[in-house]
PDB file of N, CA, C and O in Angstrom:
ATOM      1  N   SER A   1       0.920  -1.109  -0.066  1.00  0.00           N
ATOM      2  CA  SER A   1      -0.090   0.075   0.086  1.00  0.00           C
ATOM      3  C   SER A   1       1.077   1.212  -0.100  1.00  0.00           C
ATOM      4  O   SER A   1       2.303   1.102  -0.105  1.00  0.00           O
ATOM      5  N   LEU A   2       0.162   2.415  -0.259  1.00  0.00           N
ATOM      6  CA  LEU A   2       0.989   3.586  -0.111  1.00  0.00           C
ATOM      7  C   LEU A   2       1.597   4.007   1.200  1.00  0.00           C
ATOM      8  O   LEU A   2       2.604   4.716   1.220  1.00  0.00           O
ATOM      9  N   PHE A   3       1.019   3.595   2.270  1.00  0.00           N
ATOM     10  CA  PHE A   3       1.580   3.782   3.504  1.00  0.00           C
ATOM     11  C   PHE A   3       2.834   3.085   3.749  1.00  0.00           C
ATOM     12  O   PHE A   3       3.727   3.661   4.370  1.00  0.00           O
ATOM     13  N   ALA A   4       3.007   1.686   3.242  1.00  0.00           N
ATOM     14  CA  ALA A   4       4.033   1.080   3.419  1.00  0.00           C
ATOM     15  C   ALA A   4       5.215   1.579   2.576  1.00  0.00           C
ATOM     16  O   ALA A   4       6.337   1.468   3.071  1.00  0.00           O
ATOM     17  N   TRP A   5       5.080   2.123   1.345  1.00  0.00           N
ATOM     18  CA  TRP A   5       5.941   2.626   0.521  1.00  0.00           C
ATOM     19  C   TRP A   5       6.504   3.761   1.099  1.00  0.00           C
ATOM     20  O   TRP A   5       7.728   3.868   1.170  1.00  0.00           O
ATOM     21  N   THR A   6       5.664   4.721   1.571  1.00  0.00           N
ATOM     22  CA  THR A   6       6.214   5.983   2.272  1.00  0.00           C
ATOM     23  C   THR A   6       7.026   5.633   3.321  1.00  0.00           C
ATOM     24  O   THR A   6       8.041   6.306   3.501  1.00  0.00           O
ATOM     25  N   HIS A   7       6.756   4.630   4.114  1.00  0.00           N
ATOM     26  CA  HIS A   7       7.709   4.463   5.296  1.00  0.00           C
ATOM     27  C   HIS A   7       8.893   3.676   4.841  1.00  0.00           C
ATOM     28  O   HIS A   7       9.937   3.933   5.440  1.00  0.00           O
ATOM     29  N   VAL A   8       8.943   2.838   3.974  1.00  0.00           N
ATOM     30  CA  VAL A   8      10.062   2.113   3.409  1.00  0.00           C
ATOM     31  C   VAL A   8      11.027   3.244   2.776  1.00  0.00           C
ATOM     32  O   VAL A   8      12.224   3.300   3.060  1.00  0.00           O
ATOM     33  N   SER A   9      10.430   4.081   1.946  1.00  0.00           N
ATOM     34  CA  SER A   9      11.247   5.300   1.388  1.00  0.00           C
ATOM     35  C   SER A   9      11.930   6.179   2.291  1.00  0.00           C
ATOM     36  O   SER A   9      13.118   6.478   2.179  1.00  0.00           O
ATOM     37  N   LEU A  10      11.077   6.631   3.281  1.00  0.00           N
ATOM     38  CA  LEU A  10      11.481   7.429   4.365  1.00  0.00           C
ATOM     39  C   LEU A  10      12.701   6.693   5.096  1.00  0.00           C
ATOM     40  O   LEU A  10      13.732   7.289   5.405  1.00  0.00           O
ATOM     41  N   LEU A  11      12.494   5.460   5.318  1.00  0.00           N
ATOM     42  CA  LEU A  11      13.541   4.630   6.180  1.00  0.00           C
ATOM     43  C   LEU A  11      14.783   4.553   5.385  1.00  0.00           C
ATOM     44  O   LEU A  11      15.831   4.553   6.031  1.00  0.00           O
ATOM     45  N   ILE A  12      14.858   4.484   4.019  1.00  0.00           N
ATOM     46  CA  ILE A  12      15.998   4.285   3.228  1.00  0.00           C
ATOM     47  C   ILE A  12      16.587   5.772   3.114  1.00  0.00           C
ATOM     48  O   ILE A  12      17.810   5.909   3.146  1.00  0.00           O
ATOM     49  N   ILE A  13      15.899   6.692   3.005  1.00  0.00           N
ATOM     50  CA  ILE A  13      16.449   8.148   2.707  1.00  0.00           C
ATOM     51  C   ILE A  13      17.085   8.578   4.066  1.00  0.00           C
ATOM     52  O   ILE A  13      18.163   9.172   4.096  1.00  0.00           O
ATOM     53  N   VAL A  14      16.440   8.284   5.097  1.00  0.00           N
ATOM     54  CA  VAL A  14      16.996   8.695   6.525  1.00  0.00           C
ATOM     55  C   VAL A  14      18.270   7.994   6.953  1.00  0.00           C
ATOM     56  O   VAL A  14      19.163   8.575   7.569  1.00  0.00           O
ATOM     57  N   THR A  15      18.315   6.657   6.583  1.00  0.00           N
ATOM     58  CA  THR A  15      19.418   5.760   6.889  1.00  0.00           C
ATOM     59  C   THR A  15      20.584   6.222   6.041  1.00  0.00           C
ATOM     60  O   THR A  15      21.706   6.274   6.547  1.00  0.00           O
ATOM     61  N   GLN A  16      20.389   6.542   4.845  1.00  0.00           N
ATOM     62  CA  GLN A  16      21.433   6.840   3.807  1.00  0.00           C
ATOM     63  C   GLN A  16      22.005   8.435   4.259  1.00  0.00           C
ATOM     64  O   GLN A  16      23.206   8.698   4.186  1.00  0.00           O
ATOM     65  N   CYS A  17      21.154   9.280   4.654  1.00  0.00           N
ATOM     66  CA  CYS A  17      21.542  10.503   5.087  1.00  0.00           C
ATOM     67  C   CYS A  17      22.358  10.266   6.543  1.00  0.00           C
ATOM     68  O   CYS A  17      23.435  10.827   6.745  1.00  0.00           O
ATOM     69  N   HIS A  18      21.824   9.506   7.391  1.00  0.00           N
ATOM     70  CA  HIS A  18      22.682   9.269   8.629  1.00  0.00           C
ATOM     71  C   HIS A  18      23.885   8.747   8.531  1.00  0.00           C
ATOM     72  O   HIS A  18      24.741   9.207   9.287  1.00  0.00           O
ATOM     73  N   PHE A  19      24.211   7.810   7.716  1.00  0.00           N
ATOM     74  CA  PHE A  19      25.427   7.319   7.202  1.00  0.00           C
ATOM     75  C   PHE A  19      26.304   8.174   6.652  1.00  0.00           C
ATOM     76  O   PHE A  19      27.493   8.168   6.968  1.00  0.00           O
ATOM     77  N   MET A  20      25.796   8.985   5.781  1.00  0.00           N
ATOM     78  CA  MET A  20      26.499  10.073   5.116  1.00  0.00           C
ATOM     79  C   MET A  20      26.928  11.046   5.970  1.00  0.00           C
ATOM     80  O   MET A  20      28.079  11.449   5.802  1.00  0.00           O
ATOM     81  N   ILE A  21      26.244  11.538   6.883  1.00  0.00           N
ATOM     82  CA  ILE A  21      26.497  12.724   7.802  1.00  0.00           C
ATOM     83  C   ILE A  21      27.688  11.946   8.872  1.00  0.00           C
ATOM     84  O   ILE A  21      28.727  12.522   9.196  1.00  0.00           O
ATOM     85  N   GLN A  22      27.386  10.789   9.258  1.00  0.00           N
ATOM     86  CA  GLN A  22      28.281  10.205  10.250  1.00  0.00           C
ATOM     87  C   GLN A  22      29.793  10.018   9.881  1.00  0.00           C
ATOM     88  O   GLN A  22      30.728  10.266  10.642  1.00  0.00           O
ATOM     89  N   ASN A  23      29.901   9.502   8.486  1.00  0.00           N
ATOM     90  CA  ASN A  23      31.172   9.132   7.886  1.00  0.00           C
ATOM     91  C   ASN A  23      31.602  10.408   6.864  1.00  0.00           C
ATOM     92  O   ASN A  23      32.391  10.190   5.944  1.00  0.00           O
ATOM     93  N   ILE A  24      31.117  11.555   7.052  1.00  0.00           N
ATOM     94  CA  ILE A  24      31.638  12.527   6.138  1.00  0.00           C
ATOM     95  C   ILE A  24      33.060  12.906   6.192  1.00  0.00           C
ATOM     96  O   ILE A  24      33.697  13.118   5.160  1.00  0.00           O
ATOM     97  N   TYR A  25      33.610  13.003   7.449  1.00  0.00           N
ATOM     98  CA  TYR A  25      34.975  13.170   7.575  1.00  0.00           C
ATOM     99  C   TYR A  25      35.979  12.117   7.025  1.00  0.00           C
ATOM    100  O   TYR A  25      37.028  12.436   6.465  1.00  0.00           O
ATOM    101  N   ASN A  26      35.600  10.918   7.219  1.00  0.00           N
ATOM    102  CA  ASN A  26      36.489  10.025   6.493  1.00  0.00           C
ATOM    103  C   ASN A  26      36.550  10.154   4.981  1.00  0.00           C
ATOM    104  O   ASN A  26      37.639  10.090   4.410  1.00  0.00           O
ATOM    105  N   GLY A  27      35.315  10.348   4.256  1.00  0.00           N
ATOM    106  CA  GLY A  27      35.419  10.744   2.965  1.00  0.00           C
ATOM    107  C   GLY A  27      36.067  11.856   2.557  1.00  0.00           C
ATOM    108  O   GLY A  27      36.736  11.951   1.529  1.00  0.00           O
ATOM    109  N   LEU A  28      35.861  12.729   3.393  1.00  0.00           N
ATOM    110  CA  LEU A  28      36.561  14.293   3.072  1.00  0.00           C
ATOM    111  C   LEU A  28      38.131  14.291   3.010  1.00  0.00           C
ATOM    112  O   LEU A  28      38.823  15.003   2.283  1.00  0.00           O
ATOM    113  N   VAL A  29      38.585  13.286   3.980  1.00  0.00           N
ATOM    114  CA  VAL A  29      40.023  13.248   3.991  1.00  0.00           C
ATOM    115  C   VAL A  29      40.495  12.542   2.551  1.00  0.00           C
ATOM    116  O   VAL A  29      41.489  13.029   2.013  1.00  0.00           O
ATOM    117  N   TRP A  30      39.964  11.648   2.039  1.00  0.00           N
ATOM    118  CA  TRP A  30      40.320  10.826   0.941  1.00  0.00           C
ATOM    119  C   TRP A  30      40.076  11.797  -0.329  1.00  0.00           C
ATOM    120  O   TRP A  30      40.505  11.473  -1.436  1.00  0.00           O
ATOM    121  N   PHE A  31      39.427  12.904  -0.137  1.00  0.00           N
ATOM    122  CA  PHE A  31      39.141  13.821  -1.210  1.00  0.00           C
ATOM    123  C   PHE A  31      40.236  14.807  -1.209  1.00  0.00           C
ATOM    124  O   PHE A  31      40.962  14.974  -2.188  1.00  0.00           O
ATOM    125  N   ILE A  32      40.370  15.563   0.072  1.00  0.00           N
ATOM    126  CA  ILE A  32      41.301  16.621   0.200  1.00  0.00           C
ATOM    127  C   ILE A  32      42.642  16.127   0.069  1.00  0.00           C
ATOM    128  O   ILE A  32      43.356  16.882  -0.591  1.00  0.00           O
ATOM    129  N   LEU A  33      43.208  15.079   0.500  1.00  0.00           N
ATOM    130  CA  LEU A  33      44.465  14.619   0.541  1.00  0.00           C
ATOM    131  C   LEU A  33      45.140  14.422  -0.947  1.00  0.00           C
ATOM    132  O   LEU A  33      46.268  14.852  -1.184  1.00  0.00           O
ATOM    133  N   PRO A  34      44.399  13.780  -1.860  1.00  0.00           N
ATOM    134  CA  PRO A  34      44.867  13.757  -3.297  1.00  0.00           C
ATOM    135  C   PRO A  34      44.974  15.353  -3.938  1.00  0.00           C
ATOM    136  O   PRO A  34      45.963  15.829  -4.495  1.00  0.00           O
ATOM    137  N   VAL A  35      43.805  15.956  -3.718  1.00  0.00           N
ATOM    138  CA  VAL A  35      43.829  17.279  -4.348  1.00  0.00           C
ATOM    139  C   VAL A  35      44.993  18.139  -3.913  1.00  0.00           C
ATOM    140  O   VAL A  35      45.787  18.723  -4.651  1.00  0.00           O
ATOM    141  N   SER A  36      44.962  18.119  -2.570  1.00  0.00           N
ATOM    142  CA  SER A  36      46.303  18.941  -2.017  1.00  0.00           C
ATOM    143  C   SER A  36      47.729  18.417  -2.426  1.00  0.00           C
ATOM    144  O   SER A  36      48.658  19.195  -2.643  1.00  0.00           O
ATOM    145  N   MET A  37      47.845  17.063  -2.517  1.00  0.00           N
ATOM    146  CA  MET A  37      49.060  16.584  -3.015  1.00  0.00           C
ATOM    147  C   MET A  37      49.316  17.007  -4.331  1.00  0.00           C
ATOM    148  O   MET A  37      50.472  17.330  -4.607  1.00  0.00           O
ATOM    149  N   ILE A  38      48.261  17.074  -5.366  1.00  0.00           N
ATOM    150  CA  ILE A  38      48.419  17.499  -6.734  1.00  0.00           C
ATOM    151  C   ILE A  38      48.656  18.872  -6.767  1.00  0.00           C
ATOM    152  O   ILE A  38      49.480  19.224  -7.611  1.00  0.00           O
ATOM    153  N   VAL A  39      48.118  19.806  -6.024  1.00  0.00           N
ATOM    154  CA  VAL A  39      48.538  21.233  -6.041  1.00  0.00           C
ATOM    155  C   VAL A  39      49.775  21.500  -5.708  1.00  0.00           C
ATOM    156  O   VAL A  39      50.460  22.277  -6.373  1.00  0.00           O
ATOM    157  N   ILE A  40      50.266  20.815  -4.507  1.00  0.00           N
ATOM    158  CA  ILE A  40      51.585  20.990  -4.050  1.00  0.00           C
ATOM    159  C   ILE A  40      52.682  20.463  -4.900  1.00  0.00           C
ATOM    160  O   ILE A  40      53.808  20.958  -4.859  1.00  0.00           O
ATOM    161  N   ASN A  41      52.409  19.588  -5.574  1.00  0.00           N
ATOM    162  CA  ASN A  41      53.287  18.902  -6.626  1.00  0.00           C
ATOM    163  C   ASN A  41      53.535  19.831  -7.926  1.00  0.00           C
ATOM    164  O   ASN A  41      54.642  19.960  -8.447  1.00  0.00           O
ATOM    165  N   ASP A  42      52.380  20.447  -8.369  1.00  0.00           N
ATOM    166  CA  ASP A  42      52.298  21.301  -9.389  1.00  0.00           C
ATOM    167  C   ASP A  42      53.087  22.688  -9.040  1.00  0.00           C
ATOM    168  O   ASP A  42      53.835  23.280  -9.818  1.00  0.00           O
ATOM    169  N   CYS A  43      52.780  23.059  -7.781  1.00  0.00           N
ATOM    170  CA  CYS A  43      53.663  24.417  -7.303  1.00  0.00           C
ATOM    171  C   CYS A  43      55.190  24.152  -7.265  1.00  0.00           C
ATOM    172  O   CYS A  43      56.013  24.926  -7.754  1.00  0.00           O
ATOM    173  N   MET A  44      55.496  22.988  -6.641  1.00  0.00           N
ATOM    174  CA  MET A  44      56.972  22.814  -6.522  1.00  0.00           C
ATOM    175  C   MET A  44      57.447  22.500  -7.824  1.00  0.00           C
ATOM    176  O   MET A  44      58.557  22.988  -8.039  1.00  0.00           O
ATOM    177  N   ALA A  45      57.051  21.960  -8.593  1.00  0.00           N
ATOM    178  CA  ALA A  45      57.461  21.748 -10.208  1.00  0.00           C
ATOM    179  C   ALA A  45      57.612  22.887 -10.841  1.00  0.00           C
ATOM    180  O   ALA A  45      58.566  22.940 -11.616  1.00  0.00           O
ATOM    181  N   TYR A  46      56.741  24.100 -10.702  1.00  0.00           N
ATOM    182  CA  TYR A  46      56.925  25.318 -11.207  1.00  0.00           C
ATOM    183  C   TYR A  46      58.071  25.990 -10.496  1.00  0.00           C
ATOM    184  O   TYR A  46      58.933  26.603 -11.126  1.00  0.00           O
ATOM    185  N   LEU A  47      58.081  25.879  -9.228  1.00  0.00           N
ATOM    186  CA  LEU A  47      59.287  26.637  -8.628  1.00  0.00           C
ATOM    187  C   LEU A  47      60.596  26.157  -8.845  1.00  0.00           C
ATOM    188  O   LEU A  47      61.491  26.983  -9.022  1.00  0.00           O
ATOM    189  N   CYS A  48      60.864  24.859  -8.858  1.00  0.00           N
ATOM    190  CA  CYS A  48      62.020  24.213  -9.328  1.00  0.00           C
ATOM    191  C   CYS A  48      62.238  24.523 -10.782  1.00  0.00           C
ATOM    192  O   CYS A  48      63.363  24.883 -11.128  1.00  0.00           O
ATOM    193  N   GLY A  49      61.452  24.437 -11.505  1.00  0.00           N
ATOM    194  CA  GLY A  49      61.631  24.816 -13.195  1.00  0.00           C
ATOM    195  C   GLY A  49      62.030  26.206 -13.158  1.00  0.00           C
ATOM    196  O   GLY A  49      62.994  26.526 -13.854  1.00  0.00           O
ATOM    197  N   PHE A  50      61.359  27.217 -12.355  1.00  0.00           N
ATOM    198  CA  PHE A  50      61.825  28.637 -12.491  1.00  0.00           C
ATOM    199  C   PHE A  50      63.170  29.017 -11.923  1.00  0.00           C
ATOM    200  O   PHE A  50      63.828  29.931 -12.420  1.00  0.00           O
ATOM    201  N   TYR A  51      63.586  28.306 -10.867  1.00  0.00           N
ATOM    202  CA  TYR A  51      64.748  28.541 -10.304  1.00  0.00           C
ATOM    203  C   TYR A  51      66.009  27.797 -10.834  1.00  0.00           C
ATOM    204  O   TYR A  51      67.111  28.334 -10.946  1.00  0.00           O
ATOM    205  N   PHE A  52      65.739  26.550 -11.137  1.00  0.00           N
ATOM    206  CA  PHE A  52      66.756  25.649 -11.607  1.00  0.00           C
ATOM    207  C   PHE A  52      66.725  25.180 -13.075  1.00  0.00           C
ATOM    208  O   PHE A  52      67.562  24.423 -13.565  1.00  0.00           O
ATOM    209  N   GLY A  53      65.678  25.708 -13.721  1.00  0.00           N
ATOM    210  CA  GLY A  53      65.471  25.339 -15.204  1.00  0.00           C
ATOM    211  C   GLY A  53      66.278  25.844 -16.253  1.00  0.00           C
ATOM    212  O   GLY A  53      66.293  27.065 -16.411  1.00  0.00           O
ATOM    213  N   ARG A  54      66.950  25.122 -16.997  1.00  0.00           N
ATOM    214  CA  ARG A  54      67.778  25.545 -18.143  1.00  0.00           C
ATOM    215  C   ARG A  54      67.441  24.828 -19.456  1.00  0.00           C
ATOM    216  O   ARG A  54      67.514  25.429 -20.528  1.00  0.00           O
ATOM    217  N   THR A  55      67.060  23.500 -19.370  1.00  0.00           N
ATOM    218  CA  THR A  55      66.684  22.821 -20.612  1.00  0.00           C
ATOM    219  C   THR A  55      65.027  22.704 -20.859  1.00  0.00           C
ATOM    220  O   THR A  55      64.232  22.160 -20.092  1.00  0.00           O
ATOM    221  N   PRO A  56      64.758  23.277 -21.974  1.00  0.00           N
ATOM    222  CA  PRO A  56      63.353  23.254 -22.342  1.00  0.00           C
ATOM    223  C   PRO A  56      62.951  21.877 -22.367  1.00  0.00           C
ATOM    224  O   PRO A  56      63.775  20.987 -22.579  1.00  0.00           O
ATOM    225  N   LEU A  57      61.718  21.641 -22.163  1.00  0.00           N
ATOM    226  CA  LEU A  57      61.087  20.256 -22.211  1.00  0.00           C
ATOM    227  C   LEU A  57      60.484  19.958 -23.493  1.00  0.00           C
ATOM    228  O   LEU A  57      60.782  18.906 -24.059  1.00  0.00           O
ATOM    229  N   ILE A  58      59.614  20.828 -24.044  1.00  0.00           N
ATOM    230  CA  ILE A  58      58.981  20.791 -25.431  1.00  0.00           C
ATOM    231  C   ILE A  58      58.812  21.994 -26.101  1.00  0.00           C
ATOM    232  O   ILE A  58      58.715  23.033 -25.448  1.00  0.00           O
ATOM    233  N   LYS A  59      58.754  22.000 -27.545  1.00  0.00           N
ATOM    234  CA  LYS A  59      58.458  23.362 -28.135  1.00  0.00           C
ATOM    235  C   LYS A  59      57.050  23.842 -27.816  1.00  0.00           C
ATOM    236  O   LYS A  59      56.751  25.036 -27.843  1.00  0.00           O
ATOM    237  N   LEU A  60      56.257  22.940 -27.535  1.00  0.00           N
ATOM    238  CA  LEU A  60      54.878  23.316 -27.400  1.00  0.00           C
ATOM    239  C   LEU A  60      54.642  24.242 -26.169  1.00  0.00           C
ATOM    240  O   LEU A  60      53.885  25.213 -26.165  1.00  0.00           O
ATOM    241  N   SER A  61      55.379  23.813 -25.152  1.00  0.00           N
ATOM    242  CA  SER A  61      55.280  24.705 -23.799  1.00  0.00           C
ATOM    243  C   SER A  61      56.625  25.226 -23.702  1.00  0.00           C
ATOM    244  O   SER A  61      57.387  24.495 -23.069  1.00  0.00           O
ATOM    245  N   PRO A  62      57.153  26.362 -24.190  1.00  0.00           N
ATOM    246  CA  PRO A  62      58.556  26.857 -24.118  1.00  0.00           C
ATOM    247  C   PRO A  62      59.055  27.139 -22.715  1.00  0.00           C
ATOM    248  O   PRO A  62      60.265  27.149 -22.486  1.00  0.00           O
ATOM    249  N   LYS A  63      58.217  27.352 -21.834  1.00  0.00           N
ATOM    250  CA  LYS A  63      58.642  27.807 -20.535  1.00  0.00           C
ATOM    251  C   LYS A  63      58.880  26.588 -19.536  1.00  0.00           C
ATOM    252  O   LYS A  63      59.409  26.865 -18.459  1.00  0.00           O
ATOM    253  N   LYS A  64      58.534  25.245 -19.799  1.00  0.00           N
ATOM    254  CA  LYS A  64      58.406  24.151 -19.080  1.00  0.00           C
ATOM    255  C   LYS A  64      60.000  23.463 -19.275  1.00  0.00           C
ATOM    256  O   LYS A  64      60.556  23.379 -20.370  1.00  0.00           O
ATOM    257  N   THR A  65      60.552  23.029 -18.063  1.00  0.00           N
ATOM    258  CA  THR A  65      61.947  22.557 -18.318  1.00  0.00           C
ATOM    259  C   THR A  65      61.878  21.139 -17.761  1.00  0.00           C
ATOM    260  O   THR A  65      60.888  20.764 -17.135  1.00  0.00           O
ATOM    261  N   TRP A  66      62.903  20.373 -17.983  1.00  0.00           N
ATOM    262  CA  TRP A  66      63.270  19.178 -17.557  1.00  0.00           C
ATOM    263  C   TRP A  66      63.482  19.170 -16.111  1.00  0.00           C
ATOM    264  O   TRP A  66      63.147  18.187 -15.450  1.00  0.00           O
ATOM    265  N   GLU A  67      63.946  20.068 -15.645  1.00  0.00           N
ATOM    266  CA  GLU A  67      64.248  20.194 -14.107  1.00  0.00           C
ATOM    267  C   GLU A  67      63.040  20.491 -13.321  1.00  0.00           C
ATOM    268  O   GLU A  67      62.910  20.152 -12.144  1.00  0.00           O
ATOM    269  N   GLY A  68      62.104  21.172 -14.045  1.00  0.00           N
ATOM    270  CA  GLY A  68      60.809  21.236 -13.243  1.00  0.00           C
ATOM    271  C   GLY A  68      59.983  19.918 -13.444  1.00  0.00           C
ATOM    272  O   GLY A  68      59.293  19.484 -12.522  1.00  0.00           O
ATOM    273  N   PHE A  69      60.049  19.351 -14.533  1.00  0.00           N
ATOM    274  CA  PHE A  69      59.372  18.017 -14.667  1.00  0.00           C
ATOM    275  C   PHE A  69      59.866  17.060 -13.783  1.00  0.00           C
ATOM    276  O   PHE A  69      59.052  16.312 -13.242  1.00  0.00           O
ATOM    277  N   ILE A  70      61.260  16.930 -13.497  1.00  0.00           N
ATOM    278  CA  ILE A  70      61.744  15.962 -12.616  1.00  0.00           C
ATOM    279  C   ILE A  70      61.649  16.296 -11.246  1.00  0.00           C
ATOM    280  O   ILE A  70      62.049  15.508 -10.389  1.00  0.00           O
TER     281      ILE A  70
END
C-alpha cells in the first residue's frame, strides 16, 4: 500500500543520510589529501623549473623545463 511505500522510502532516505553525515569526515580526507598533493606537486614543479630550469622540455610549452618536470 501507499503507507508502506512511504515508510520504506523514508527509512531508506533517512538511513542513507545518517550514514553519510556520520562518515563525512572519512570521505573528506580521501578527497582533500589527493587534491592537496596534486596542487603542492604542481607548485613545486613550477618553482624548481623557475629557479633551476635550463633545458626546455618541449617546443609546445617553451617555459616548461626538464628540471621542473623531474
